[in-house]
N, CA, C and O atoms as a MOPAC input file, in Angstrom:
PM7 MOZYME 1SCF
protein

 N    151.32600 1   182.37800 1   151.90400 1
 C    151.89900 1   183.77100 1   151.45900 1
 C    150.66000 1   185.01300 1   152.55900 1
 O    149.45900 1   185.27300 1   152.47800 1
 N    151.50900 1   185.35800 1   153.26000 1
 C    150.96100 1   186.29900 1   154.38400 1
 C    151.66200 1   188.01400 1   153.84800 1
 O    152.81600 1   188.12200 1   153.43200 1
 N    150.80600 1   189.07100 1   153.96100 1
 C    151.13300 1   190.56400 1   154.02400 1
 C    150.38300 1   191.35100 1   155.07500 1
 O    149.33400 1   190.98600 1   155.60500 1
 N    150.97500 1   192.36500 1   155.29200 1
 C    150.80100 1   192.91900 1   156.42500 1
 C    149.97900 1   193.86400 1   156.18500 1
 O    150.04400 1   194.72500 1   155.30800 1
 N    149.07300 1   193.66900 1   157.10200 1
 C    147.84900 1   194.46200 1   157.00200 1
 C    147.38100 1   195.74900 1   157.50000 1
 O    146.23500 1   196.19700 1   157.47800 1
 N    148.45300 1   196.27000 1   157.95300 1
 C    148.55200 1   197.68500 1   158.89200 1
 C    149.11200 1   198.10700 1   157.33900 1
 O    148.54700 1   199.16900 1   157.07800 1
 N    149.61000 1   197.88500 1   156.69300 1
 C    149.64500 1   198.61400 1   155.40500 1
 C    149.12000 1   198.80800 1   154.29900 1
 O    149.51800 1   199.15200 1   153.18700 1
 N    147.78000 1   198.43000 1   154.94100 1
 C    146.57900 1   198.51800 1   153.76600 1
 C    146.73400 1   197.36500 1   152.27700 1
 O    146.18600 1   197.41100 1   151.17600 1
 N    147.61800 1   196.49700 1   152.80700 1
 C    147.34600 1   194.93000 1   151.71500 1
 C    146.45100 1   193.99800 1   151.82300 1
 O    145.70800 1   194.15600 1   152.79200 1
 N    146.29700 1   193.29500 1   151.33100 1
 C    144.48400 1   192.04100 1   151.19600 1
 C    145.04700 1   190.96500 1   151.74900 1
 O    146.17600 1   191.14700 1   151.29500 1
 N    145.15900 1   189.80600 1   152.49100 1
 C    145.49300 1   188.76100 1   152.76100 1
 C    145.22000 1   187.72700 1   151.48700 1
 O    144.19900 1   187.74900 1   150.80000 1
 N    146.07400 1   187.03300 1   151.35300 1
 C    145.46200 1   186.40300 1   150.03500 1
 C    146.12100 1   184.50800 1   149.90400 1
 O    147.20600 1   184.37800 1   150.47100 1
 N    145.70500 1   183.52100 1   149.41500 1
 C    145.69000 1   182.43600 1   149.57600 1
 C    146.15000 1   181.85200 1   148.54600 1
 O    145.52700 1   182.07600 1   147.50800 1
 N    147.48000 1   180.83400 1   148.44800 1
 C    147.91700 1   180.46200 1   147.15100 1
 C    147.50500 1   178.92700 1   147.35800 1
 O    147.67700 1   178.18200 1   148.32300 1
 N    146.89800 1   178.71700 1   146.10900 1
 C    146.39600 1   177.43100 1   145.70300 1
 C    147.61500 1   176.41200 1   144.91500 1
 O    148.06900 1   176.61900 1   143.79000 1
 N    148.03600 1   175.13800 1   145.94800 1
 C    148.96500 1   173.82500 1   145.70100 1
 C    148.31700 1   173.31800 1   144.34100 1
 O    148.81400 1   172.30300 1   143.85400 1
 N    147.16400 1   173.97600 1   143.62200 1
 C    147.21400 1   173.55000 1   142.12100 1
 C    147.95300 1   174.65300 1   141.10600 1
 O    148.12800 1   175.84200 1   141.36900 1
 N    148.29500 1   174.04400 1   140.02800 1
 C    149.49700 1   174.13700 1   138.88400 1
 C    148.36200 1   175.04100 1   138.57100 1
 O    147.16100 1   174.93300 1   138.81800 1
 N    149.19100 1   176.15400 1   137.83600 1
 C    148.82600 1   177.42100 1   137.27100 1
 C    147.43400 1   177.95900 1   137.50800 1
 O    146.74200 1   178.25200 1   136.53300 1
 N    146.82900 1   178.15700 1   139.13300 1
 C    145.71400 1   178.55500 1   139.51200 1
 C    146.77900 1   180.04700 1   140.00800 1
 O    148.00000 1   179.97000 1   140.14800 1
 N    146.10400 1   181.09800 1   140.17300 1
 C    146.28000 1   182.75000 1   140.55200 1
 C    146.42600 1   182.50300 1   142.03800 1
 O    146.37000 1   181.44800 1   142.67000 1
 N    146.57100 1   183.40400 1   142.32100 1
 C    146.49300 1   184.22200 1   143.97900 1
 C    144.80900 1   185.30900 1   143.56300 1
 O    144.51400 1   186.07000 1   142.64200 1
 N    143.87200 1   184.67600 1   145.17400 1
 C    142.71800 1   185.36200 1   145.04100 1
 C    142.57000 1   185.68900 1   146.09300 1
 O    142.81600 1   184.83100 1   146.94000 1
 N    142.10400 1   187.05600 1   146.58200 1
 C    141.48900 1   187.16600 1   148.04600 1
 C    140.82600 1   186.36100 1   148.65200 1
 O    139.81200 1   185.91700 1   148.11400 1
 N    141.21700 1   185.92400 1   149.98600 1
 C    140.40300 1   185.20000 1   150.66000 1
 C    139.03800 1   185.18700 1   151.04000 1
 O    139.43000 1   185.77100 1   152.05000 1
 N    137.66400 1   185.07500 1   151.23200 1
 C    135.89900 1   185.44400 1   151.21500 1
 C    135.44000 1   185.93400 1   150.10500 1
 O    134.31500 1   186.43400 1   150.12300 1
 N    136.29000 1   185.90100 1   148.74200 1
 C    135.52700 1   186.42800 1   147.72400 1
 C    135.33900 1   184.76400 1   146.70800 1
 O    136.08500 1   184.05400 1   146.03300 1
 N    133.69200 1   184.76000 1   147.18500 1
 C    133.97300 1   183.21400 1   145.72900 1
 C    133.74600 1   183.09700 1   144.57600 1
 O    133.85000 1   184.19400 1   144.02700 1
 N    133.43000 1   182.16100 1   143.76700 1
 C    133.84300 1   181.98200 1   142.45300 1
 C    132.83800 1   182.27800 1   141.69000 1
 O    133.16100 1   182.90500 1   140.68100 1
 N    131.58700 1   182.02200 1   141.82700 1
 C    130.86200 1   182.20200 1   141.11700 1
 C    129.71900 1   183.36400 1   140.82700 1
 O    130.02400 1   184.45300 1   140.34100 1
 N    128.70400 1   183.09000 1   141.09400 1
 C    128.15600 1   184.79400 1   141.30000 1
 C    128.10600 1   185.28000 1   142.62700 1
 O    128.12900 1   184.77100 1   143.74800 1
 N    128.00700 1   186.78300 1   142.00700 1
 C    128.64200 1   187.36600 1   143.59100 1
 C    127.27300 1   187.12400 1   145.12400 1
 O    126.22100 1   186.50500 1   145.29000 1
 N    127.85600 1   187.73000 1   145.64600 1
 C    126.65500 1   187.20500 1   146.92700 1
 C    125.49600 1   188.37800 1   146.76600 1
 O    125.78800 1   189.49700 1   146.34400 1
 N    124.37500 1   188.06500 1   147.08300 1
 C    123.61500 1   189.46500 1   147.01300 1
 C    123.93100 1   190.22800 1   148.09800 1
 O    124.29700 1   189.91600 1   149.23100 1
 N    123.62600 1   191.83300 1   147.29100 1
 C    123.71600 1   192.54500 1   148.33100 1
 C    122.36100 1   193.36800 1   149.41500 1
 O    121.41500 1   194.01700 1   148.96800 1
 N    122.63400 1   193.10100 1   150.81400 1
 C    121.57100 1   193.20900 1   151.56100 1
 C    120.68700 1   194.48300 1   150.71400 1
 O    121.17500 1   195.43800 1   150.10900 1
 N    118.93200 1   194.06200 1   150.94200 1
 C    118.66300 1   195.02100 1   150.42500 1
 C    118.09000 1   195.40400 1   149.03500 1
 O    117.56000 1   196.41300 1   148.56900 1
 N    118.49400 1   193.88800 1   148.45900 1
 C    118.69600 1   194.30600 1   146.85100 1
 C    117.38100 1   193.89100 1   146.19400 1
 O    116.81900 1   192.88000 1   146.61300 1
 N    116.79900 1   194.66800 1   145.09900 1
 C    115.70600 1   195.37700 1   144.85600 1
 C    115.02200 1   194.33000 1   144.38500 1
 O    113.80900 1   194.16200 1   144.51100 1
 N    116.06300 1   193.35700 1   143.64000 1
 C    115.22400 1   192.21900 1   143.14000 1
 C    114.84600 1   190.77200 1   144.42700 1
 O    114.01500 1   189.88000 1   144.25200 1
 N    115.46500 1   190.89600 1   145.26900 1
 C    115.11000 1   190.05400 1   146.46300 1
 C    113.99400 1   190.83200 1   147.09200 1
 O    113.76200 1   190.43700 1   148.23400 1
 N    113.25300 1   191.79500 1   146.69800 1
 C    112.33400 1   192.64000 1   147.85400 1
 C    111.04300 1   191.77100 1   147.68100 1
 O    110.96600 1   191.33100 1   146.53400 1
 N    110.21700 1   191.47300 1   148.33100 1
 C    108.77600 1   191.65800 1   148.28600 1
 C    108.13800 1   189.75500 1   148.70700 1
 O    106.97000 1   189.38900 1   148.57600 1
 N    109.01500 1   189.08800 1   149.07800 1
 C    109.24000 1   187.94100 1   148.87900 1
 C    108.71400 1   186.94000 1   150.74600 1
 O    107.99200 1   186.03900 1   151.17100 1
 N    109.75500 1   188.00000 1   151.21700 1
 C    108.90600 1   188.15200 1   152.90800 1
 C    107.68300 1   188.43100 1   153.09300 1
 O    107.29900 1   187.98300 1   154.17400 1
 N    106.66200 1   189.13100 1   152.35200 1
 C    105.57900 1   189.80400 1   152.22800 1
 C    105.19900 1   189.08600 1   151.99600 1
 O    104.75000 1   188.41600 1   152.92500 1
 N    105.03300 1   188.59500 1   150.70500 1
 C    104.03700 1   188.29500 1   150.36100 1
 C    103.75600 1   186.44100 1   150.94300 1
 O    102.75700 1   185.73400 1   150.81300 1
 N    104.90800 1   186.18600 1   151.49200 1
 C    104.57900 1   184.74700 1   152.57600 1
 C    104.17000 1   184.77300 1   154.01400 1
 O    104.04200 1   183.74500 1   154.67900 1
 N    103.93700 1   186.16600 1   154.54400 1
 C    103.59900 1   186.80200 1   155.49800 1
 C    102.42400 1   186.57100 1   155.90400 1
 O    101.85000 1   185.98400 1   156.82200 1
 N    102.08300 1   187.48900 1   154.53000 1
 C    100.37900 1   187.64700 1   153.74400 1
 C     99.11900 1   186.58100 1   153.78500 1
 O     97.92000 1   186.52200 1   154.05600 1
 N    100.43900 1   185.62600 1   153.23800 1
 C     99.57000 1   183.97100 1   153.03300 1
 C     99.35000 1   183.27800 1   154.43500 1
 O     98.35600 1   182.63500 1   154.77400 1
 N    100.39100 1   183.52000 1   155.12100 1
 C    100.62300 1   182.58500 1   156.65300 1
 C     99.58300 1   183.25500 1   157.81800 1
 O     99.09600 1   182.70200 1   158.80400 1
 N     99.44000 1   184.51300 1   157.38500 1
 C     99.09200 1   185.65400 1   158.57200 1
 C     97.72800 1   185.00100 1   159.01500 1
 O     97.57800 1   184.94800 1   160.23500 1
 N     96.67700 1   184.48000 1   158.22000 1
 C     95.44400 1   184.05400 1   158.49700 1
 C     95.14100 1   182.56500 1   159.33000 1
 O     94.29400 1   182.17400 1   160.13300 1
 N     96.44600 1   181.92900 1   158.59400 1
 C     96.73000 1   180.68300 1   159.87600 1
 C     97.01200 1   181.32000 1   161.13800 1
 O     96.12800 1   181.42100 1   161.98900 1
 N     98.13000 1   181.74000 1   161.31200 1
 C     98.84100 1   182.20600 1   162.63900 1
 C     97.73100 1   183.33800 1   163.46300 1
 O     98.06800 1   183.57500 1   164.62300 1
 N     96.69800 1   183.91200 1   163.06800 1
 C     95.69400 1   184.50100 1   163.56500 1
 C     94.42500 1   183.29000 1   163.82000 1
 O     93.65700 1   183.60300 1   164.73000 1
 N     94.20600 1   182.32800 1   163.31900 1
 C     93.06200 1   181.53200 1   163.21100 1
 C     93.91600 1   180.24700 1   165.02100 1
 O     93.42500 1   179.88400 1   166.09000 1
 N     94.65400 1   180.14200 1   164.66100 1
 C     95.61500 1   179.28700 1   165.62400 1
 C     95.38800 1   179.94100 1   166.75400 1
 O     94.91800 1   179.25300 1   167.66000 1
 N     95.60600 1   181.21800 1   167.00500 1
 C     95.85100 1   182.48800 1   168.38000 1
 C     94.16300 1   182.05300 1   168.91400 1
 O     93.66200 1   181.62100 1   169.95200 1
 N     93.80800 1   182.34100 1   167.92300 1
 C     91.95900 1   182.24300 1   168.49600 1
 C     91.60000 1   181.27200 1   169.09400 1
 O     91.08100 1   181.32500 1   170.20900 1
 N     91.88600 1   179.88000 1   168.24300 1
 C     91.73600 1   178.49800 1   169.07400 1
 C     91.94500 1   178.55000 1   170.11300 1
 O     91.07600 1   178.21600 1   170.91900 1
 N     93.38500 1   179.06200 1   170.59200 1
 C     94.35300 1   178.82700 1   171.46500 1
 C     93.71400 1   179.32700 1   172.65000 1
 O     93.33400 1   178.60800 1   173.57400 1
 N     93.57000 1   180.98000 1   172.58500 1
 C     92.32900 1   181.51500 1   173.33000 1
 C     90.95400 1   180.92100 1   173.85800 1
 O     90.46000 1   180.86800 1   174.98400 1
 N     90.42200 1   180.39000 1   172.30300 1
 C     89.10700 1   180.03300 1   173.09800 1
 C     89.45300 1   178.47700 1   174.03300 1
 O     88.50000 1   177.97200 1   174.62700 1
 N     90.49900 1   177.95900 1   174.09000 1
 C     90.20900 1   176.36000 1   175.05000 1
 C     91.23100 1   177.21400 1   175.93100 1
 O     91.54300 1   176.54500 1   176.91600 1
 N     91.72800 1   178.19800 1   175.92300 1
 C     91.92200 1   178.95900 1   177.86900 1
 C     90.94500 1   178.91800 1   178.18600 1
 O     90.51100 1   178.11200 1   179.00900 1
 N     90.03300 1   180.16500 1   177.37000 1
 C     88.65700 1   180.66400 1   178.21900 1
 C     87.59300 1   179.26500 1   178.59000 1
 O     86.90700 1   179.03000 1   179.58500 1
 N     87.77200 1   178.63500 1   177.54700 1
 C     86.41400 1   177.41400 1   177.96100 1
 C     87.42500 1   176.28700 1   179.23000 1
 O     86.84400 1   175.42200 1   179.88500 1
 N     88.67700 1   176.49600 1   179.33100 1
 C     88.84700 1   175.82000 1   180.47000 1
 C     89.19700 1   176.43700 1   181.50200 1
 O     90.07800 1   175.82400 1   182.10500 1
 N     88.84600 1   177.53600 1   182.05100 1
 C     88.80600 1   178.71700 1   182.73000 1
 C     87.93100 1   178.20500 1   183.15400 1
 O     88.07600 1   177.60500 1   184.21900 1
 N     86.44100 1   178.23000 1   182.39200 1
 C     85.04400 1   178.32300 1   182.69700 1
 C     84.75100 1   176.74600 1   183.63800 1
 O     84.03400 1   176.44300 1   184.59200 1
 N     85.92900 1   175.87300 1   182.58900 1
 C     85.62700 1   173.99200 1   183.14700 1
 C     85.62900 1   174.24400 1   184.75300 1
 O     84.81800 1   174.19600 1   185.67700 1
 N     87.15400 1   174.57100 1   184.53500 1
 C     87.41300 1   174.47200 1   186.36400 1
 C     86.29300 1   175.68400 1   187.33400 1
 O     85.51800 1   175.49400 1   188.27200 1
 N     86.65100 1   176.82100 1   186.62900 1
 C     85.06300 1   176.97700 1   187.63200 1
 C     83.80600 1   176.55900 1   188.45100 1
 O     83.34700 1   176.79100 1   189.57000 1
 N     83.40100 1   175.67100 1   187.11100 1
 C     82.35500 1   174.76400 1   186.93300 1
 C     82.62900 1   173.44500 1   187.95200 1
 O     81.74300 1   172.96400 1   188.65700 1
 N     83.77100 1   173.03800 1   187.91000 1
 C     84.13400 1   172.27300 1   188.47600 1
 C     83.66800 1   172.51200 1   190.17300 1
 O     82.64900 1   172.13400 1   190.75200 1
 N     84.53100 1   173.08100 1   190.54500 1
 C     85.10900 1   174.44400 1   191.70900 1
 C     83.27500 1   174.61800 1   192.36500 1
 O     82.99700 1   174.58600 1   193.56300 1
 N     82.41500 1   174.76400 1   191.41700 1
 C     81.00500 1   174.68000 1   191.87300 1
 C     80.17400 1   173.80100 1   192.37000 1
 O     79.36700 1   173.83500 1   193.30000 1
 N     80.59400 1   172.76100 1   191.37100 1
 C     79.59200 1   171.74500 1   191.89300 1
 C     80.28100 1   170.86900 1   193.37200 1
 O     79.65100 1   170.48400 1   194.35800 1
 N     81.60800 1   170.75300 1   193.11900 1
 C     82.17300 1   170.38600 1   194.81900 1
 C     81.99600 1   171.17000 1   196.12200 1
 O     81.99800 1   170.81000 1   197.29900 1
 N     81.81900 1   172.52600 1   195.44800 1
 C     81.29300 1   173.42400 1   196.59100 1
 C     80.05500 1   173.50000 1   196.68700 1
 O     79.77100 1   174.15400 1   197.69000 1
 N     78.87900 1   173.04100 1   195.96100 1
 C     77.43300 1   172.66900 1   196.23700 1
 C     77.18700 1   171.10900 1   196.86800 1
 O     76.27400 1   170.84600 1   197.65100 1
 N     78.21400 1   170.10100 1   196.35500 1
 C     77.89300 1   168.98800 1   196.97500 1
 C     77.97100 1   169.43000 1   198.50500 1
 O     77.05700 1   169.40700 1   199.32900 1
 N     79.38600 1   169.86500 1   198.69000 1
 C     79.97000 1   169.21800 1   200.30900 1
 C     78.83500 1   170.94700 1   201.23300 1
 O     78.81900 1   170.93400 1   202.46300 1
 N     78.19500 1   171.95700 1   200.62500 1
 C     77.16500 1   172.55200 1   201.20600 1
 C     75.83500 1   171.56300 1   201.22900 1
 O     75.03000 1   171.60800 1   202.15900 1
 N     75.74400 1   170.98500 1   200.50300 1
 C     74.28600 1   170.04900 1   200.94500 1
 C     74.13300 1   168.96700 1   201.34300 1
 O     73.04300 1   168.40400 1   201.44700 1
 N     75.55900 1   168.36400 1   201.71900 1
 C     76.19200 1   167.37200 1   202.68900 1
 C     75.93000 1   168.11500 1   203.40900 1
 O     74.74200 1   167.87600 1   203.62700 1
 N     76.25100 1   169.05400 1   204.09000 1
 C     76.13700 1   170.01400 1   205.27800 1
 C     75.01100 1   170.52000 1   206.03800 1
 O     74.80400 1   170.85700 1   207.20300 1
 N     74.07000 1   170.41900 1   204.47100 1
 C     72.73400 1   171.24700 1   205.35800 1
 C     72.53800 1   172.78800 1   204.80500 1
 O     71.46200 1   173.36900 1   204.65700 1
 N     73.53300 1   173.17100 1   204.60400 1
 C     73.10300 1   174.63600 1   203.91500 1
 C     73.04000 1   174.39800 1   202.22400 1
 O     73.10300 1   173.37900 1   201.53700 1
 N     72.86700 1   176.01200 1   201.86100 1
 C     72.45800 1   176.68500 1   200.82900 1
 C     73.24300 1   176.12300 1   199.47600 1
 O     74.03800 1   176.99600 1   199.12800 1
 N     73.29300 1   175.14600 1   198.72400 1
 C     74.05100 1   174.76200 1   197.84700 1
 C     74.28700 1   175.79100 1   196.67900 1
 O     75.39200 1   176.25100 1   196.39200 1
 N     72.96100 1   176.12900 1   195.96500 1
 C     72.83200 1   177.46000 1   195.11000 1
 C     73.96800 1   178.37000 1   195.55700 1
 O     75.15800 1   178.37600 1   195.24100 1
 N     73.33000 1   179.05900 1   196.29900 1
 C     74.39300 1   180.27600 1   196.99700 1
 C     76.00700 1   179.69800 1   197.08900 1
 O     76.83800 1   180.38500 1   196.49500 1
 N     76.34700 1   178.83900 1   197.58900 1
 C     77.86800 1   178.72400 1   197.54000 1
 C     78.00800 1   178.59300 1   196.22500 1
 O     79.21900 1   178.52800 1   196.01600 1
 N     77.41800 1   178.52100 1   195.22500 1
 C     78.20500 1   177.92200 1   193.79700 1
 C     77.98300 1   178.99800 1   193.22300 1
 O     78.78600 1   179.26300 1   192.32800 1
 N     76.71900 1   180.14300 1   193.51200 1
 C     76.66000 1   181.34000 1   192.69500 1
 C     77.83900 1   182.15700 1   192.25900 1
 O     77.98600 1   182.63300 1   191.13300 1
 N     78.80400 1   182.28700 1   193.44400 1
 C     80.38600 1   182.71200 1   193.75400 1
 C     81.05500 1   182.44600 1   192.75500 1
 O     81.68700 1   183.36400 1   192.23200 1
 N     81.13200 1   180.71600 1   192.03100 1
 C     81.93200 1   180.51900 1   191.14200 1
 C     81.28500 1   180.83600 1   189.45500 1
 O     81.98800 1   181.33600 1   188.57700 1
 N     80.18000 1   180.53000 1   189.29900 1
 C     79.13100 1   180.89300 1   187.95100 1
 C     79.08100 1   181.79900 1   187.62200 1
 O     78.84900 1   182.70600 1   188.42100 1
 N     79.29000 1   182.08900 1   186.11600 1
 C     78.69800 1   183.39600 1   185.02400 1
 C     77.01600 1   182.30100 1   185.54500 1
 O     76.65200 1   181.17100 1   185.87300 1
 N     76.22000 1   184.57700 1   185.11500 1
 C     74.71700 1   184.12800 1   184.92400 1
 C     74.39300 1   182.85300 1   183.94200 1
 O     75.11100 1   182.15800 1   183.22300 1
 N     73.17000 1   182.85800 1   184.19900 1
 C     72.22700 1   181.70500 1   183.38800 1
 C     73.40000 1   180.20700 1   183.81000 1
 O     73.99300 1   179.50200 1   182.99400 1
 N     73.41200 1   180.14500 1   184.68000 1
 C     74.33900 1   178.89100 1   185.79100 1
 C     73.54200 1   178.03400 1   186.42400 1
 O     73.18200 1   178.57100 1   187.47200 1
 N     72.90400 1   176.54200 1   186.26700 1
 C     72.07500 1   176.08800 1   187.17300 1
 C     72.87700 1   174.54800 1   187.68900 1
 O     73.68100 1   173.72000 1   187.26100 1
 N     72.10100 1   174.81500 1   188.81000 1
 C     73.05500 1   173.86900 1   190.05800 1
 C     71.46600 1   173.44200 1   190.12100 1
 O     70.40500 1   174.05800 1   190.22700 1
 N     71.95200 1   171.75400 1   189.97200 1
 C     70.74800 1   170.62400 1   190.42300 1
 C     71.39900 1   169.83300 1   191.59500 1
 O     72.49800 1   169.32200 1   191.38100 1
 N     70.70400 1   169.66200 1   193.04900 1
 C     71.17900 1   168.56700 1   193.82000 1
 C     70.82000 1   167.76500 1   193.88400 1
 O     69.74700 1   167.81600 1   193.28200 1
 N     71.01000 1   166.60100 1   194.36400 1
 C     70.20700 1   165.67300 1   194.78800 1
 C     70.67200 1   164.71900 1   195.51600 1
 O     71.81800 1   164.35000 1   195.26200 1
 N     69.80800 1   163.94600 1   196.79600 1
 C     70.38100 1   163.42700 1   197.82700 1
 C     70.17100 1   161.35400 1   197.08800 1
 O     69.40700 1   160.92800 1   196.22100 1
 N     70.96700 1   160.78700 1   197.73300 1
 C     70.73900 1   159.52500 1   197.68400 1
 C     71.36500 1   158.81900 1   198.48500 1
 O     72.41800 1   158.18300 1   198.44100 1
 N     70.00900 1   159.14800 1   199.78500 1
 C     70.22800 1   158.31700 1   201.29900 1
 C     71.86100 1   158.49300 1   201.85100 1
 O     71.84200 1   158.54000 1   203.08000 1
 N     72.85000 1   158.57100 1   201.46600 1
 C     74.14300 1   158.49000 1   201.95900 1
 C     75.23400 1   159.74500 1   201.32600 1
 O     76.07600 1   160.41600 1   201.92100 1
 N     74.91700 1   159.73900 1   200.21000 1
 C     75.11700 1   160.97700 1   198.73700 1
 C     74.72300 1   161.99000 1   198.83200 1
 O     73.97300 1   162.00900 1   199.80800 1
 N     74.78300 1   163.00200 1   198.33100 1
 C     74.35000 1   164.22000 1   198.07900 1
 C     75.73900 1   164.74800 1   196.97000 1
 O     76.85300 1   165.15500 1   197.30100 1
 N     74.92100 1   164.47500 1   195.02200 1
 C     75.26900 1   164.89600 1   194.19600 1
 C     74.34600 1   166.32100 1   194.03600 1
 O     73.30700 1   166.85000 1   194.43000 1
 N     75.76100 1   166.57600 1   192.98100 1
 C     75.76000 1   168.52400 1   192.66400 1
 C     75.70100 1   168.45500 1   191.15800 1
 O     76.74500 1   167.96200 1   190.73100 1
 N     74.97700 1   168.72700 1   190.34400 1
 C     75.62900 1   168.57500 1   188.83200 1
 C     75.34800 1   170.26200 1   188.55400 1
 O     74.24400 1   170.73400 1   188.82300 1
 N     76.35000 1   171.03800 1   188.04200 1
 C     76.25000 1   171.89000 1   187.43900 1
 C     76.31500 1   172.38200 1   186.17100 1
 O     76.92200 1   171.58100 1   185.46000 1
 N     75.94300 1   173.38100 1   185.55300 1
 C     75.84500 1   173.28100 1   183.77400 1
 C     75.89000 1   175.00600 1   183.97400 1
 O     75.14300 1   175.61700 1   184.73900 1
 N     77.01100 1   175.67100 1   183.05000 1
 C     77.15800 1   177.01100 1   183.01800 1
 C     77.41800 1   177.13500 1   181.35400 1
 O     78.40400 1   176.72100 1   180.74500 1
 N     76.42000 1   177.72100 1   180.88900 1
 C     76.62500 1   178.19700 1   179.57300 1
 C     77.38700 1   179.52800 1   179.50300 1
 O     77.20000 1   180.42900 1   180.32100 1
 N     78.32600 1   179.61200 1   178.40300 1
 C     79.44000 1   180.03500 1   177.98000 1
 C     79.18800 1   180.85800 1   176.53600 1
 O     78.23000 1   180.78100 1   175.76600 1
 N     80.42600 1   181.68900 1   176.45500 1
 C     80.70800 1   181.72200 1   174.98100 1
 C     82.01200 1   182.34400 1   175.28300 1
 O     81.95200 1   183.47500 1   175.76500 1
 N     83.37600 1   181.74000 1   175.06100 1
 C     84.81800 1   182.03400 1   175.27400 1
 C     85.36400 1   183.17600 1   174.81900 1
 O     86.27600 1   183.86400 1   175.27700 1
 N     84.77300 1   183.27700 1   173.97600 1
 C     85.63800 1   184.35300 1   172.72100 1
 C     84.45700 1   185.72900 1   172.55500 1
 O     84.64600 1   186.73600 1   171.87300 1
 N     83.41300 1   185.46400 1   173.26600 1
 C     82.30700 1   186.25800 1   173.30200 1
 C     81.64800 1   185.87200 1   171.76500 1
 O     81.82500 1   184.86800 1   171.07400 1
 N     80.79800 1   187.11600 1   171.51900 1
 C     79.59100 1   186.83100 1   169.72000 1
 C     80.64100 1   186.26900 1   168.73900 1
 O     80.30100 1   185.88100 1   167.62200 1
 N     81.94600 1   186.22700 1   169.17500 1
 C     81.93700 1   185.99000 1   167.57900 1
 C     82.17700 1   183.72600 1   167.45100 1
 O     82.45000 1   182.96900 1   166.52000 1
 N     81.91800 1   183.55100 1   168.71400 1
 C     81.62400 1   182.28800 1   168.71300 1
 C     80.32900 1   181.39300 1   169.15200 1
 O     79.50600 1   181.97600 1   169.85800 1
 N     80.10300 1   180.20400 1   168.84600 1
 C     78.69200 1   179.25700 1   169.03400 1
 C     78.83700 1   179.58100 1   170.91300 1
 O     79.92300 1   179.90700 1   171.39200 1
 N     77.43200 1   179.40600 1   171.88200 1
 C     77.64100 1   179.12700 1   173.14900 1
 C     77.86700 1   177.77300 1   173.26400 1
 O     77.42900 1   177.06300 1   172.35900 1
 N     78.63300 1   177.10500 1   174.45900 1
 C     78.86500 1   176.15600 1   174.76500 1
 C     78.70700 1   175.76300 1   176.11200 1
 O     79.32000 1   176.45600 1   176.92400 1
 N     77.84100 1   174.55000 1   176.68100 1
 C     77.78700 1   174.26300 1   178.11800 1
 C     78.56900 1   173.61400 1   178.07900 1
 O     79.14300 1   172.92400 1   177.23600 1
 N     78.65700 1   173.92200 1   179.52100 1
 C     80.16800 1   172.73600 1   180.18900 1
 C     79.11400 1   172.71600 1   181.69700 1
 O     78.31200 1   173.40300 1   182.33100 1
 N     79.77100 1   171.46300 1   181.68600 1
 C     79.41800 1   170.79000 1   183.10600 1
 C     80.26100 1   170.03000 1   183.95500 1
 O     81.15400 1   169.47600 1   183.31400 1
 N     80.28600 1   169.83800 1   185.02400 1
 C     80.58300 1   169.38600 1   186.13600 1
 C     79.52300 1   168.45000 1   187.26500 1
 O     78.34000 1   168.67000 1   187.52400 1
 N     80.35300 1   167.44500 1   187.75600 1
 C     79.46800 1   166.52900 1   188.70600 1
 C     80.29300 1   166.24200 1   189.24200 1
 O     81.38700 1   165.79200 1   188.90100 1
 N     79.50900 1   166.66200 1   190.92200 1
 C     80.16900 1   166.45200 1   191.57000 1
 C     79.75100 1   164.95100 1   193.39800 1
 O     78.52500 1   164.90300 1   193.49400 1
 N     80.23300 1   164.26900 1   194.20700 1
 C     79.78600 1   164.12400 1   195.10500 1
 C     80.24800 1   164.10800 1   196.03200 1
 O     81.46600 1   163.93900 1   195.99700 1
 N     79.36500 1   164.32300 1   197.88200 1
 C     80.00300 1   164.50300 1   198.47700 1
 C     79.45500 1   163.48000 1   200.17500 1
 O     78.76900 1   164.31100 1   200.77000 1
 N     79.47800 1   162.67000 1   200.72200 1
 C     79.09500 1   162.02200 1   201.91600 1
 C     77.96100 1   162.54800 1   202.37400 1
 O     78.38900 1   163.69200 1   202.22500 1
 N     76.71500 1   162.75200 1   202.87100 1
 C     76.01100 1   163.01800 1   203.82500 1
 C     76.76200 1   163.23000 1   205.21600 1
 O     77.44200 1   162.38400 1   205.79700 1
 N     76.51400 1   164.46000 1   205.60700 1
 C     77.11000 1   164.88500 1   207.69900 1
 C     76.24500 1   163.58200 1   208.21100 1
 O     75.33300 1   163.19700 1   207.47900 1
 N     76.42000 1   163.11500 1   209.04900 1
 C     75.84100 1   162.66700 1   210.28100 1
 C     74.92700 1   162.92300 1   210.99200 1
 O     74.09000 1   162.95000 1   210.09000 1
 N     74.37300 1   163.13500 1   211.85300 1
 C     73.05300 1   163.71200 1   212.64900 1
 C     72.56500 1   164.62900 1   212.14700 1
 O     72.18800 1   165.45200 1   212.98200 1
 N     72.27700 1   165.05100 1   210.58500 1
 C     71.42000 1   166.74700 1   210.35100 1
 C     70.31000 1   165.78900 1   209.60800 1
 O     70.28700 1   164.74300 1   208.95900 1
 N     69.53600 1   166.64100 1   210.02900 1
 C     68.16900 1   166.67500 1   209.91700 1
 C     68.05300 1   166.77600 1   208.28600 1
 O     68.88200 1   167.45200 1   207.67800 1
 N     67.01800 1   166.09500 1   207.60000 1
 C     66.85000 1   165.90700 1   205.58500 1
 C     65.62300 1   166.72800 1   205.45200 1
 O     65.11700 1   166.90800 1   204.34400 1

């Protein structure tokens, strides 16, 4: 059965079951759908958000800590590589590595016959005073340049 919508009539559906009456399309049989903004349903999302917020903040802080720590690790690796190459060339490894490292970092260089080794250690606090200090180190080696006086 179809009716004219322009005339203001509702479309209805006819059931194939015997004795069933016509009912408007889109209306449910049971409990009516809750109206948006129903006062009985309010507050649940706020309570769930308040319960989950500390966990979200902790995960974000852990992620920021990891990214900052990895950043210092990359700088430490670069400093160790540069210090080893500088030592192999006969240059000052401390001055070369200082450009990459934060204050308080140490650069130790050793020469073993044909190889120069550099060990760089950088103390860091990835999130400032909120976290404990972490010592990050890196080791690099480079072959000595031939013909240099040691």
